[in-house]
C-alpha positions, 0 to 999 in steps of 0.5 A: 599641773602635769608635764604636758600642760607645763610644756605647752605653756612654756612653748606658748610663753617662749613663742610670745617672747620671741614674737614680741622681741622680733616685733620690737626690734623691727624697724617700723612705726610705733603705731604699726608695732603696737598693732602687731604686739596687740595681734600677737598678744591676742594669738597667745591668749587664744592659744592659752585658752585653747590649751586650757579647754583641751586640758579641761576636756581631758580632766572631764574624760578622766573623771568619767572614766574614774566614776565608771570604774568606781561604779563597777567596783561598788557593783562587784562588792555589792554582788559579792555581799548579796 
């Protein structure tokens, strides 16, 4: 896991904890508090999903770049040998 993903996950985790504490300490009915907690949990899940999709896309791009580089190197070696 690279540093940017760790930082993103740490930020999202901290935001979720802060939001949960804020909701739990607010003077509201239990029903309203539970709704807010569920809403914030969904926002966190969406954020994690978005971060995972972004990381996946970055990895796909890196794979394509490495494959293209490998193809160029193989072609160069083949050209030298022929």
